[in-house]
C-alpha positions as a printed Julia matrix, in Angstrom:
92×3 Matrix{Float64}:
 108.04   82.94  116.72
 109.68   79.97  118.47
 107.34   77.4   120.02
 108.57   78.16  123.53
 108.17   81.95  123.15
 105.83   83.9   125.4
 103.64   86.85  124.62
 103.42   89.69  127.12
 100.69   92.32  127.0
 101.59   95.83  128.09
  98.76   98.3   128.56
  99.64  101.91  127.74
  97.14  104.77  127.47
  96.35  105.4   123.79
  97.6   108.99  123.82
 100.96  107.9   125.23
 101.19  104.92  122.89
 100.7   107.23  119.91
 103.54  109.47  121.11
 105.79  106.43  121.56
 105.29  105.2   118.0
 102.3   102.93  118.32
 100.07  101.19  118.21
 101.54   98.34  116.27
 104.79   96.57  115.64
 106.92   99.7   116.08
 105.82  100.18  119.67
 105.99   96.44  120.34
 109.6    96.37  119.14
 110.51   99.46  121.16
 109.08   97.89  124.31
 110.94   94.63  123.68
 114.22   96.46  123.08
 113.81   98.58  126.21
 113.07   95.54  128.36
 115.93   93.51  126.91
 118.51   96.31  127.19
 117.48   97.04  130.78
 117.81   93.35  131.65
 121.23   93.23  129.95
 122.44   96.29  131.85
 121.21   94.75  135.11
 123.24   91.61  134.37
 120.12   89.48  133.88
 120.9    88.68  130.23
 124.17   87.76  128.55
 125.19   89.28  125.23
 124.21   86.02  123.53
 120.79   86.04  125.2
 120.32   89.69  124.22
 121.08   88.81  120.59
 118.69   85.89  120.77
 115.76   87.83  122.25
 116.2    90.68  119.76
 116.92   88.48  116.74
 120.31   90.09  116.1
 122.48   87.81  113.99
 126.04   88.84  114.83
 128.11   90.27  117.66
 129.07   93.14  115.38
 125.41   94.03  114.81
 124.78   93.84  118.56
 127.7    96.19  119.2
 126.16   98.71  116.78
 122.72   98.3   118.34
 124.08   98.94  121.84
 126.3   101.82  120.74
 123.34  103.53  119.06
 121.57  103.41  122.42
 124.54  104.63  124.44
 125.15  101.25  126.08
 128.83  100.41  126.48
 130.68   97.6   128.18
 131.98   98.64  131.58
 135.75   98.89  131.78
 137.36   96.33  134.04
 140.44   97.03  136.15
 142.35   94.82  133.7
 141.16   96.97  130.76
 142.37  100.11  132.5
 145.73   98.52  133.38
 146.25   97.5   129.73
 145.29  100.98  128.51
 147.78  102.57  130.9
 150.53  100.22  129.76
 149.74  101.04  126.13
 149.81  104.76  126.86
 153.15  104.5   128.67
 154.61  102.48  125.79
 153.34  105.04  123.29
 154.84  107.96  125.22
 158.23  106.25  125.63
């Protein structure tokens, strides 16, 4: 753990913790992932920061992690415009 890291205690009733995969490192990891993904989706973390907090080495691995959790990048108007141009070119 980095020197500047913080530890956060989360208190969950034992019966619920057992259902969620705990106690132990599995539940700790699940809680960390849930917090980090929620912060990312809220725009509070960048993709780099998300990788850093979760210890994910590459962008490709992060893409797989997010995809497995149903988290996708929002389409921008520019993305949609490009897709429409590609579709028109394909149909021509």
